[in-house]
Backbone as CSV, one residue per row, in Angstrom:
resi,resn,N_x,N_y,N_z,CA_x,CA_y,CA_z,C_x,C_y,C_z
1,MET,19.435,14.785,47.106,19.188,15.563,45.925,18.710,16.954,46.331
2,ALA,19.189,17.938,45.613,18.799,19.329,45.877,17.801,19.789,44.827
3,GLY,17.049,20.809,45.191,16.161,21.456,44.240,16.816,22.725,43.735
4,THR,16.396,23.166,42.554,16.930,24.383,41.963,15.780,25.246,41.495
5,LEU,15.756,26.476,41.970,14.733,27.428,41.557,15.435,28.699,41.116
6,GLU,15.321,28.988,39.832,15.959,30.182,39.282,14.993,31.348,39.392
7,VAL,15.396,32.361,40.155,14.558,33.535,40.380,14.883,34.605,39.340
8,THR,16.137,34.888,39.157,16.623,35.802,38.123,17.893,35.186,37.560
9,ASP,18.500,35.856,36.599,19.769,35.344,36.070,20.853,35.324,37.145
10,GLU,20.727,36.188,38.145,21.730,36.289,39.202,21.349,35.534,40.481
11,LEU,20.079,35.208,40.659,19.604,34.605,41.906,19.057,33.206,41.664
12,CYS,19.639,32.258,42.357,19.235,30.870,42.222,19.179,30.247,43.620
13,TRP,18.027,29.726,43.986,17.822,29.085,45.294,18.020,27.593,45.122
14,MET,18.943,26.992,45.894,19.289,25.577,45.750,19.360,24.880,47.112
15,PRO,18.233,24.691,47.768,18.234,24.006,49.063,18.217,22.496,48.873
16,SER,18.293,21.770,49.977,18.156,20.313,49.903,16.766,19.976,49.373
17,GLY,16.634,18.784,48.828,15.389,18.381,48.188,14.173,18.449,49.084
18,TRP,14.301,18.004,50.326,13.127,18.005,51.205,12.694,19.418,51.556
19,VAL,13.643,20.361,51.672,13.299,21.766,51.929,12.606,22.334,50.695
20,PHE,13.169,22.102,49.538,12.600,22.563,48.276,11.153,22.090,48.142
21,ASP,10.944,20.802,48.334,9.603,20.228,48.205,8.642,20.783,49.250
22,THR,9.104,20.915,50.474,8.249,21.435,51.551,7.803,22.863,51.247
23,VAL,8.727,23.704,50.828,8.392,25.097,50.532,7.428,25.163,49.343
24,LEU,7.696,24.410,48.284,6.804,24.437,47.125,5.412,23.923,47.462
25,GLU,5.340,22.890,48.284,4.038,22.363,48.690,3.251,23.372,49.514
26,ARG,3.929,24.053,50.419,3.258,25.062,51.238,2.812,26.255,50.391
27,LEU,3.630,26.653,49.436,3.234,27.735,48.532,2.025,27.316,47.692
28,ALA,2.070,26.109,47.162,0.967,25.622,46.334,-0.339,25.583,47.120
29,CYS,-0.251,25.190,48.360,-1.436,25.143,49.214,-2.045,26.537,49.351
30,GLU,-1.219,27.544,49.528,-1.703,28.915,49.670,-2.227,29.476,48.349
31,LEU,-1.664,29.040,47.232,-2.021,29.593,45.927,-3.183,28.888,45.249
32,HIS,-3.528,27.718,45.718,-4.488,26.884,44.995,-5.799,27.610,44.680
33,ALA,-6.350,28.352,45.600,-7.625,29.035,45.368,-7.478,30.231,44.413
34,GLN,-6.326,30.920,44.458,-6.128,32.119,43.647,-5.654,31.804,42.242
35,ASP,-4.744,30.848,42.127,-4.163,30.519,40.824,-3.816,29.035,40.797
36,PRO,-4.810,28.181,40.513,-4.573,26.733,40.533,-3.494,26.281,39.548
37,ASN,-3.377,26.983,38.427,-2.358,26.616,37.447,-0.955,26.825,38.018
38,LEU,-0.735,27.959,38.665,0.565,28.224,39.284,0.835,27.230,40.410
39,ALA,-0.187,26.913,41.199,-0.034,25.916,42.262,0.384,24.576,41.674
40,ASP,-0.236,24.179,40.573,0.120,22.909,39.923,1.545,22.938,39.375
41,GLN,1.973,24.086,38.867,3.345,24.207,38.372,4.349,24.037,39.509
42,LEU,4.029,24.606,40.660,4.913,24.457,41.815,5.004,22.992,42.233
43,LEU,3.869,22.330,42.302,3.869,20.909,42.687,4.589,20.060,41.646
44,GLY,4.468,20.427,40.397,5.148,19.691,39.336,6.646,19.882,39.312
45,ALA,7.138,20.868,40.042,8.580,21.137,40.087,9.285,20.406,41.227
46,ARG,8.533,19.694,42.065,9.155,19.007,43.197,10.169,17.963,42.734
47,THR,11.025,17.573,43.639,12.104,16.642,43.292,11.596,15.291,42.818
48,ASP,10.460,14.836,43.351,9.941,13.543,42.916,9.183,13.637,41.597
49,ALA,8.848,14.843,41.166,8.080,15.032,39.936,8.989,15.236,38.719
50,ASN,9.955,16.136,38.824,10.828,16.410,37.672,12.286,16.586,38.067
51,GLY,12.649,16.103,39.203,14.029,16.254,39.655,14.291,17.530,40.415
52,GLY,13.258,18.333,40.664,13.415,19.527,41.487,13.936,20.728,40.752
53,TYR,13.211,21.183,39.736,13.649,22.357,38.986,12.460,23.249,38.655
54,LEU,12.659,24.557,38.859,11.654,25.552,38.488,12.370,26.822,38.061
55,ASP,11.934,27.375,36.943,12.535,28.589,36.403,11.495,29.711,36.437
56,LEU,11.751,30.738,37.228,10.851,31.886,37.344,11.368,33.107,36.593
57,ARG,12.461,32.964,35.883,13.115,34.127,35.283,12.237,34.888,34.293
58,GLU,11.353,34.218,33.612,10.512,34.886,32.614,9.127,35.253,33.149
59,ARG,8.900,35.067,34.423,7.586,35.350,35.009,7.394,36.842,35.196
60,ASP,6.150,37.268,35.136,5.837,38.684,35.246,5.684,39.125,36.705
61,ARG,5.495,40.405,36.868,5.373,41.003,38.205,4.165,40.438,38.958
62,LYS,3.053,40.228,38.246,1.849,39.698,38.876,2.123,38.323,39.498
63,THR,2.848,37.475,38.799,3.185,36.152,39.333,4.045,36.285,40.580
64,PHE,5.012,37.189,40.531,5.865,37.395,41.704,5.066,37.942,42.880
65,ASP,4.108,38.816,42.590,3.250,39.332,43.661,2.486,38.189,44.330
66,LEU,1.912,37.303,43.531,1.186,36.142,44.075,2.113,35.232,44.879
67,LEU,3.279,34.958,44.323,4.236,34.090,45.016,4.681,34.692,46.347
68,LEU,4.923,35.989,46.353,5.360,36.642,47.593,4.286,36.617,48.668
69,LYS,3.067,36.899,48.282,1.977,36.845,49.259,1.827,35.433,49.818
70,ALA,1.871,34.458,48.932,1.761,33.067,49.374,2.939,32.677,50.257
71,ALA,4.141,33.112,49.892,5.329,32.792,50.686,5.254,33.420,52.069
72,ASP,4.781,34.650,52.146,4.661,35.315,53.443,3.663,34.591,54.349
73,VAL,2.519,34.203,53.788,1.504,33.497,54.581,2.018,32.122,54.992
74,ALA,2.613,31.396,54.047,3.104,30.041,54.343,4.217,30.080,55.386
75,TYR,5.101,31.065,55.284,6.188,31.198,56.255,5.625,31.496,57.641
76,ALA,4.667,32.409,57.714,4.045,32.745,59.002,3.357,31.524,59.615
77,ARG,2.701,30.744,58.778,2.045,29.520,59.282,3.076,28.532,59.831
78,LEU,4.164,28.382,59.120,5.215,27.465,59.565,5.785,27.911,60.902
79,LYS,6.020,29.204,61.042,6.525,29.722,62.318,5.507,29.531,63.435
80,GLN,4.235,29.744,63.120,3.182,29.593,64.120,3.050,28.126,64.554
81,GLU,3.174,27.214,63.619,3.085,25.790,63.946,4.228,25.362,64.853
82,GLY,5.380,25.968,64.642,6.532,25.636,65.463,7.135,24.287,65.123
83,VAL,8.024,23.857,65.950,8.770,22.611,65.736,7.831,21.418,65.614
84,GLU,6.768,21.398,66.392,5.870,20.250,66.392,5.113,20.118,65.070
85,GLY,4.930,21.218,64.356,4.196,21.188,63.101,4.960,20.524,61.974
86,GLU,6.246,20.527,62.029,7.081,19.924,61.009,7.594,18.589,61.529
87,GLY,7.667,17.604,60.666,7.992,16.243,61.071,9.385,16.024,61.645
88,MET,10.327,16.913,61.364,11.703,16.722,61.812,12.165,17.930,62.617
89,PRO,11.887,17.929,63.913,12.182,19.129,64.719,13.648,19.545,64.705
90,GLU,14.548,18.599,64.534,15.974,18.952,64.542,16.376,19.771,63.316
91,PHE,15.540,19.767,62.274,15.841,20.514,61.055,14.954,21.745,60.877
92,TYR,14.121,22.024,61.864,13.146,23.110,61.771,13.804,24.467,61.527
93,GLU,14.834,24.802,62.293,15.496,26.103,62.133,16.121,26.244,60.751
94,GLY,16.703,25.162,60.253,17.276,25.194,58.908,16.209,25.414,57.845
95,LEU,15.051,24.792,58.033,13.937,24.985,57.106,13.487,26.446,57.123
96,LEU,13.330,27.010,58.313,12.946,28.426,58.413,13.979,29.333,57.744
97,ASN,15.253,29.054,57.969,16.313,29.881,57.371,16.281,29.817,55.851
98,GLN,16.115,28.605,55.319,16.062,28.452,53.865,14.805,29.099,53.281
99,PHE,13.687,28.962,53.990,12.441,29.572,53.534,12.600,31.092,53.501
100,GLN,13.240,31.669,54.524,13.474,33.114,54.549,14.394,33.531,53.408
101,LEU,15.423,32.766,53.131,16.316,33.065,52.022,15.542,33.068,50.704
102,PHE,14.656,32.102,50.536,13.820,32.043,49.348,12.943,33.294,49.236
103,ARG,12.327,33.696,50.335,11.492,34.906,50.342,12.326,36.136,49.971
104,ASP,13.517,36.228,50.511,14.395,37.354,50.180,14.696,37.398,48.681
105,MET,14.925,36.227,48.097,15.204,36.168,46.662,13.976,36.555,45.845
106,LEU,12.801,36.127,46.288,11.572,36.520,45.591,11.389,38.037,45.630
107,TYR,11.646,38.650,46.788,11.542,40.113,46.891,12.521,40.795,45.946
108,ALA,13.739,40.283,45.872,14.730,40.853,44.961,14.290,40.669,43.515
109,GLY,13.752,39.499,43.191,13.257,39.253,41.841,12.077,40.136,41.491
110,GLN,11.202,40.366,42.441,10.039,41.217,42.222,10.466,42.646,41.901
111,ARG,11.457,43.138,42.603,11.932,44.508,42.390,12.500,44.700,40.982
112,ARG,12.944,43.609,40.380,13.516,43.701,39.036,12.435,43.663,37.948
113,ARG,11.209,43.379,38.308,10.112,43.299,37.347,9.514,44.685,37.136
114,VAL,8.956,44.901,35.970,8.259,46.165,35.702,6.949,46.170,36.453
115,LYS,6.350,47.337,36.586,5.080,47.461,37.309,4.013,46.605,36.637
116,PRO,3.056,46.107,37.457,1.995,45.288,36.863,1.151,46.093,35.888
117,SER,0.658,45.402,34.862,-0.149,46.088,33.852,-1.602,46.147,34.235
């Protein structure tokens, strides 16, 4: 099963379910102290919770700013942990590639948002 995360009307991230869940869990971990509600929404979007769907199209610039900061930190942590940090070393590079693609989409989505109020 794959996850689906709609960033904009034109950008949709659709990785395998385990990648989707891993990225959302890592983002939620980074966001929990700053925005527990957003962290809970990410966890609630996992494949085992609702079939793996999250729609960010109506989110504001502030939310995208938080998501991007969390994604950057979580991605850096994953890279620092290396292959041993993730349970399936043979899929580590694919996870990093998908995580980077997700970050790229978030940056593109952020640029489409108006300035924060």
